[in-house]
N, C-alpha and C positions, 0 to 999 in steps of 0.2 A: 820427392818423398819416396822412401823405400818400403815396398809392400812386405808385410809379414804374414805368414800363413796362419791358419786358425788353430794349429796344433804345434805350439812352440816348445821346443826342448830347452831345458835349462842350458844345455850346451850351446845353443844358438845365440844366447845372450852374452857371449864371450866368457861365460863362466866355464864352459868346456868341462863340465863335470863328468868324468867317467865314473858313474855310480858303481862303487865296489863295496857293497854291503858286507860287513864282517860275518854275518850269519851266526847262528847259534854255536856252531862248532869252531868258529874262529877262522873260517876259510876266507883268505884275503885275495883270492884270484879275482881279477877285474872282470866284470860282466857288463853287458849292454843293458839298457833300460828294460827291454822286453824279457831278458833273462832274469832280471831281478824279480819281476812279478812271478815268473814261473818257479823260481827257487823258493821264494817266501811263502807261496801258497801251495807248495807241493804236497804237504801232508793233507791239507784240506782237500785238494783236488782228488787225491787217491780215494777219499771217503765220500765225495759228493759228485763225482763226475757223471754218475748215472742218474742223478736226481734233477728234478725240475721244480720251479716255483709252483706251489700249490695254489692255483688260481682261484679255486672256489673258497679259499679261506682268507683272501686278501681283504675283503670288506670288513671283517672284524678281527683281523690278525693282531697279535700283540706280543711283545717281548719285554722282559725286565732285565736291565743291564746294571750290574754292580759297578759303581765308580768309587774311588778311594776318598774323595772329598767333595764338598759342596762347591759350587761355582763361586769364584771370588768376585765376579761381576757379570752382569748380563749385557753390559755395554761393551761392544767389541773394542773400541779405542781405549777402554780402561782396563781390559782384562790383562792379567799378569801371569798366572800359572799356566803351564803347558796343559795341565789337566782340565783347565777351564777352556782354553782355546781349542782343544781337540773336540770338545762338545759343541762349542759355538760354530765350528766349521759346518755343522749340519743345519744351522739356523740362518747364518749369514753368508754372503758371498761378496767378493770384490769384483772389479772390472774383469779380472781373470783369476783363475785359481789353479792349484796343482791337482794332478790326477795321480793314480797309484803307480804309474810308470815314471814319475818324475817330470812329466810334461806340464807346461803351463797352457791351459785351455781356456777358451772364451767362457765368460759367465755373464755378468751384467752387460758387458760389451760383447758384440758379435764379431768385432774385428778391430784392427788398429793399424796405423802406419807410423813409421818413425823417420824423422828427418835425417839427412845424410850426416849432419854434425852431431846427432844423438841428443840434441837439446829439446826437441819438440816431439811429443807423442799425440797423435790424433786418434781418438777412440769413437767408434760408432755404437750408439746405444741399441741394445737388442730390441727388436720389434715386439710389442705386446707384453713385455715382462712386467710382472706385478709384485707388489709387496704382499705380505701375509694378510694385511687388512683389506686387500682387494683393490687398493689404489694403484694406479700405474706408476712405474718408476720414471722419473723425469730427469732431464739433464741438470735441473736445479738441485735435485736430491744428490746427484753424483758430485756436483760442485761443492755442495755443503759438506759432504762426507770427506772429500779429499782436502778441502780447505781446513777442516777440523784436524785432520791428521798432520797437516803442514803448519798448523798454528796461524793460518791466515784469517781465521775468524776472531782473532784477538787473544787466543791462548798461546801456549808453547807447543812446539811440535811434540807429538806423542812419543816418538823416538827420533834420535838424531838424524837418521837417514831421510826422514821426511822434510828436514829443513832445507834440502836441496831443491825443493819445489818452489819455483819463483811465482807462478800464477796458474790459475785454472780458468779457462774461458769456455763459454758455451754460445757459439755464434748462431746455432739454430737448435731445433728441438731434437735432433739426433746426434749432434756432434759435441764432443768434449775434447778440448785441447789443453794438454798439460805441458808447461814449459819449465825446464830445469835450469838451475844456475850453472851446473857443470854436467857434462855427460857422465853417465854411470852405467856400467855393464850389469849392475845388480838391481836397477830400478824396477824392472818388470817383476822380479821375484819379490821385491818389497811390496808392490801393489797387490800381490797374491796372498799377503798375510791376512789373518783374521782382523788385525787392527785396522786394516784399510777397507773393511767391509762397507758396502753402500747401505745407508740407513735413510729413513724418511726425514726430510728437512723440517717437517712440521710436527714431529713427535718428540716431546721433551721428557718422556718418562720411560725411556728404554730399560731402565733398571728394574722396573716392575712390569713393563709391557714391551718386551723385546720384539721388534718387527724387522724381518729381513726378507731375503728372496730365496733362501735355501730350500732343499727338499722337505725339511720338517719345520713346523711352526710351533712356537711356544704355547702351552696350554696353562700350566700352573707350576708353582714351586712351593714346597714346604721346607723351610730352612733346616738344614742339616738332616733332612729326611729324604726328599726326592724332588725330581724335576720331571714333568710330564710333557711329552712332545706328541704331535699328531702330523701325519703325512699332509703335505700341502698339495692338494689335488690340482691346483692351477700352476704348478711348477713348470717353468719353461722347458726343462730338459726331461730326461728319463725319470719317470715317477718312482718314488720309493715303493718297495714291495710290501713292507709291513706298515699297517695303518697307525698303531699306537705304540709308543715307547715310554716306559717308565725307567728313569735313571735313579736307582736306589743307592743312597750314600752308605757305604760300608767303611766307616772310619776306623773300625777295629779290624786289623788285618787277620786276627785269629778267627774271625767269624766267617771268612770267605767260604771255606769248604762247607760249613754248616748251612749257609744260605743257599749254596748251589745244590747240595744234596737234599735239602729240605724243600726245594722248589720255590724259595723266595726270589731267587734270581736265576736267569737262564744263561747269562754270559758274563764273564769277568776277564778283562785284559790284564796282562802282567801278573799272573799268578806265579808263585815260586815253584821250583821243581818239586819241593816237598809237598806243597799243596796239590800240584798236578798228580803226584803219585797216590794221593789219598782218594782221588775221585774214582767213582765207579765207572762201569762201561756205558753209563748213560750219557757220557760226555766225550766229545772230541777235544783233543788238545793240539792247537795249531802253533807252529813255531815260526818266529820271525826275529827281528832285531829291533831294539828300542830307538836307535839313532840318538844317543845322548852320551855324555861323558860323566860317568859316576866317579866321584873323587871325595877325599876328605878335603873340603874347602876350608882354608885357613884364613883367619882374620890377620892380615899382614901388618896391622898397626898395633896389635895386642901382644905383649910379651908372653911367652918367649918366641912367638911366631913372627915377630919383627926382625928376627935374626935368621939370615939365610942359611947358616950352617945348621941351625936347629931344624928348619924345614927339610933340608937335604938329608939330615939324619933320619927323619921319619920315613923319607922315601926309600932309603937303603934298608930300613927295618921291615918294609912291607914285602910280602911274597904274593904277587898277583895271581899266579897260577894256583896257589894254595887256596886263595879266596874263591876263585872260579870253581875249583873242585868242590869246595865245601858248600858254596851257596847255590850253584847251578849245575852240579855234576860235570864241571869242566866246560860248560857252554858259555859263550861270550867271547869278546875280543879285547885283550889287554891294550890299553892306550897309554901314551906317555905325555900328552899335552891336551889342550882344549880343542880337540878336533877328533871326529870319528870317521870310520872308513867310508861312509856314504859320500864324503866330500871328494873322493877320488884323488884328483891331482894335488889337492891341497893337503891331503893327509900324509903324514910322515910316519910310516910304520916303525922305523928304527928308533924313534923317540921313546917307544915303550921299553927299550933296553938302556935308557939313560942311567937308571939306577937298578942294577942287578942286586938281588938280596945279598947284603954284606953286613952282618951284625957287628963285627969288629970295627969296620969303617964307620958305622953309625955311632958307636960308642966314642970313637975318636973325635968325631965332629961335635958331639955333645960336650965332651970334655973341653975342647978348644973354645966352645961357645960359653963355657962357664957352668955347664950343667952335668958335671961328671956323675953326680948322684941321681940324675934324671929329674923328672918333674911330673906334676899332675895337671890335667886339664879336663874341661867338660866338652863333650862332643854331642851337640844337639841333633837329633834324628827324628824326622817326621814319623809319627806312630802309625800312620796308615799305609806305609810302604814296607811290606815284609822283607823284600830283597835288600833294602837299605839297612833295616834292622839287623838282618843276618850278617851282612857285610861288616857292619860296625862291630859286631861281636867278635868276628875273626880279626879285624884290625886291632881291637883292644888287646886280644890275646897275643898277637904278634909284637905289639909295642912293649909288652912286659919284658921281652927279651933284652931290651936296652934300658930298662929301668924307668920307663915312661908309663904312667897310669892314665888311661883314657876312661873317664867316667861318662857312661852313656846316659843321656837325658832324653827320654822320649817326650815329644811335644806334639800337640795337634797341628794340623796343617795351617790353619788360620793363624795360629801363634807363630809358626815358622815364617809365614809371609810377613807378619807385622813386626816381629822382633828381630829375626835373622836377616831376611831379605831387605826389608825396608828400613828397619831400625839399626841394622848392623851391630846388634848387641849379642855377640857370641865370641867364643874363642875358636871353635871349629864346628863344622857341621858336615854330615855325610848325606849327600843327595845326588841326583843326576841333573845335569844342565843340558838343555837341548838348544837348537837354533830354530827361530820362527821361519827361516827360509834356508834353503841350501846354498847359502853364500858364506864365504869365509869371513867377510866383513861382519855379518850378523853374529857369527859365533864368537869372534875375537874382539868386537867393539867393547864388550863389557869389562875388559881389563885395561882400558885407557884410564889414566889417572883421573880424568874429569868426567868419566861416564856416570850417568845417573844410576845405572844398575851395576856398578862396580862394587858389589856387596862385600868382596873380600878386601877392599881398600888397597888393591895392588897399585904400586906407584914406581914406575921404572922409566927413566927418560929415554933409554934406548928403545924400549917397547913403543912408547908414544911416537918416537921418530919413525920407526919402521911402519907403524900403522898409518901414520900420516903419508908416508911415501907410497904405501899400497893404495890409499885413496887417490892420491895424485896420479898414480899410474893408471888406475881405472878411468879417471877423468880424461886422461890422454889416450884412452883405448889401447894401452899397452898391457895386454893381458899377461904376457910372460913375465913382465917386470912386477906386476901386481902380485902374481902368484909367488914370485921370489920373496917379496917383502912379507907376505902373509906367512910364508914358511919361516921367515926370520922371527916373526912374532911368536910362532909356536915354539921355536927352539929356545927363545929367551924365557918363555914360561917354564919350559922343562928344566933348563939349566939353572934358573934361579929358584926352582922348586916352589913356584907360586902356590901350588896345591899338591896333595898326594894323589896323583892320578892312578886310577884303577882299571876301568873297563867301559866298553860299550856293551850294555847288558843284553842278554838274550831275552826275548819277549815270548811268553807262553800265554795263549788265549784259550780259556776254557769255554766251550760252547756246547750247550745241551743238544743232543741228537734230535733232529727234527728242524734245526735251524742251520743255515749255511750261507755262504756268500761273503764271509769276512775277508777283507783285503788289507794287506799291509801297505803303508805308504813310506817313502823315504824321508818322511817328516813325522812329527808327533801328532798323528791325526787318527781319528776313528770315524769312518764313513758308514753311518747307519743305513744309508739309502741302498747299499749293496746287499744287505741282509735279506734273506727270504726264507719261507717255510718250505720244507721238502715233503714229498709224498713218501 
């Protein structure tokens, strides 16, 4: 058995990710993990470096945080939206979990070992760890949770990556042995996702009574209004600083500034630059990056987007820098495929130049495709994300130059999930797509022709072959070859114009003065346990 340390970098898992966050200003210079944290929290540090947690207020401390939508599920294995999973991160934990530097650190497990062939992982259950209901976490709970993810309890694997688990064994009260069908360099990262959270085996009502091991425990929920959390005082790790948290649903993006200035909420992540500019000096605005791919996602089976030339024409008509300038004062990083800069070695910066703005070329392609007079289509956009709404408006104006009319339809987030993502009932939609883990496989798997979450209905035999080759290379522990095939996948997406790729968006977090500690992660995560009240 090969011993692994208790502080595992993504890089050490053969992912070798040189985290190179694009940053708000589009700086693509590669940085080490420690530099990322320093870069992303620089603005916050300047304003809070001389402050300390206000210890005499911890007992009754409270913060109200605005969120753009209600949670789509309180069951980790059933959660779908990134906005849901970033909240559940505070309630649930897996055997391991990510930290803000991009490390995988022990959580429910205190340590693990991996066999030389990469097929067997042996985890040691953390001593004394408890669920929020006060019951001890047992190896039976761990087995039940992982079996559920892998479909070994009778259902289907929750995501395809978990189908690689052959068995979960518990030889004693402290040991969990997970055996894989094939070795996988991304397996540990997959175990760190919210979907793989450890839940009690004897609790069947997680949807109304979520119970995890995280730093915050669930108190109550009012549908479409709020979710209330409370610090878990028996948490195994560093306790949260703030006792009570109210997550207030702000489904109307236009109400964010009013709610902040009126005192209804104290913090909102992902405000637009226009909203940030409206805030008084009662707030700090912290800058980071969203780690997602914003694009006009096209339904590749619906005319005219089933025509590659039409999709390419839209790409040539778009001016990404103009979008960034209008939506976020030039902040953000242009991207050209389904990969963002945080993926380091997998990210291909040059793909953002696959389609330089060329109106005449776009018109020529439309004419060749039989749409010389243009066409009209509907672009569905979630109404609770102002940045996507603003971007859609600029895109619509730019497409007019080639005779294409994009009718923007604002829809509620729940409708987007049911109709667009699950039902695939749309022509085009403008959203941001993230990865649940910093693995190329997680980001690119959704474009396989048979993927359950291939909501754009992309179907390309060359892509499927390249993705299969990447997985085979990972199984053979040939990281260089896997990286090559993943890059081939990205290139195919760009060249076939699977979508109209735009940017990895800048993230602005508005925080009322008196609160501090917000940390950016190289994933779509909000860690409330780090927040504290300042003196």
